[in-house]
N, C-alpha and C positions, 0 to 999 in steps of 0.2 A: 827208325821208322817201323821196322818189323815188330818191335816190342809194343809200340803204341797201337798198331793195328791189332795185335794179339790181345792186348788189354781191352780194347773197345769191343772186339769180336766175342770175347768171353762173356760180355754183359749185354751187348746189343748187336744188331745186324750191321755188318760193315762189308758190303759186297763190292767186288771189282775195284779194289784200291789201285789208284794210279798216282804217280808223282806229277805234280804241277809246279815246276820251278818258277815260271815267269808268266803266269796267266794274267794278262793286262786288265781283265775284268774284275780282278780281286784287289781290294784296297790294301791288303797286307803284303803286296809285292814291294820289295825295297828293303834296304838295310835298316831304315829307321824303325822297323818293327822288331828287329832282333831275332828274326826267324832264320834258322839254318836250312830247314827242309820242310816242304809242304806236300801232303798227300790228300787225296779226296776219295771217299767211298760213299756208298749209298745204302739205304735200307730197302725193304720190299716195296715201298711206295715211291722210291727214287728220291727221297729227301736226302740231301747231301750232308755229309759229315766231313769236316776238315780236320786233319791230323797235322799238328804243327810241332816240329822240333825247335825249341826256343833256346837260343844261346845267350840272350840278354833279357831276362824276365822283367826287369824294371822298364826297359824301353818298350817291351811288348805291352805291358799293362798300361803305360802312358798312351800308347797308340789306341789300345782298346777303349780307353776312357774317351779319347777324342772322337772315335767313331761311334760311341754309344752302343757297343756290342758286349754281350756277356759270354764268357768262355769258361769251360771247365779247365782247371789248372792242376797239373801234376808236377812232379819234380823234373824240370827241364823240358816240359812239353805242355801243350794246350790242345783242347778239342773244342771245335765250334760245331754244335749239333743243331741242324735246322728242324728235324723231326721231333715231335713231342714224345713219341715212343722211345727214341734214343735218349732224350733228356731224362725221362723218367727212369730208364734203365741205368743211366750213369749216376743218378742221384745217390744211390747207396753204394757206389763203387770205391769211396775213399777220396775221390777227387773233390776239390772245392770249387764252387762257382764264383767267378769274379763278377761282381756287380758294381758298376760305377755310375749308377743313376738312381735317383730316389723314386722308387715306384711302390712304396709301402714299407712297412716294418717287417723285419724278420721275426717270426713268432718265437716265443720262449722255447727253450729246449734244443734249438738249432745252434750250431757253431756260428760265430760271427767274429772273424779275426781281421786285423788290419792287413790290407794289401801293401805292396811296395810303393803304391802311388796314393797320395792324399786324395780323399774323397771316394775311395773304393774300399770294398770289403770282400773277404773270402768267406763263403758260407756253404753249408751242405743243404740249404733250403733252395729249391729250384722253382717250385710252383709259383706262378704269378710273375715271373721275370722273363 
């Protein structure tokens, strides 16, 4: 978790990180998501960023598709950024954005790789999603 927090903090604001193991208000509670550990931090405007240690990326991507949420994906982790400033900061970080819904085309010149789940792609294009 410390490595994920450090990675995000080097590119965006990640204040007051805390561990949230069983927050019943979040849909990603439960083994079906393949999440080992979850932390939450915020930016200056208090927009939340969820830091997720993922031990089963295929299960995670399948649940993300069902929930129609887009996440930044790294090796063994995922980040859900609510703030547009954080999303913009993470766009050039090397993480890829998991997109599982059709909301327009990804422009030429951006990466577009297949995800682990059918109907999803990984891209470094974040704007518009």
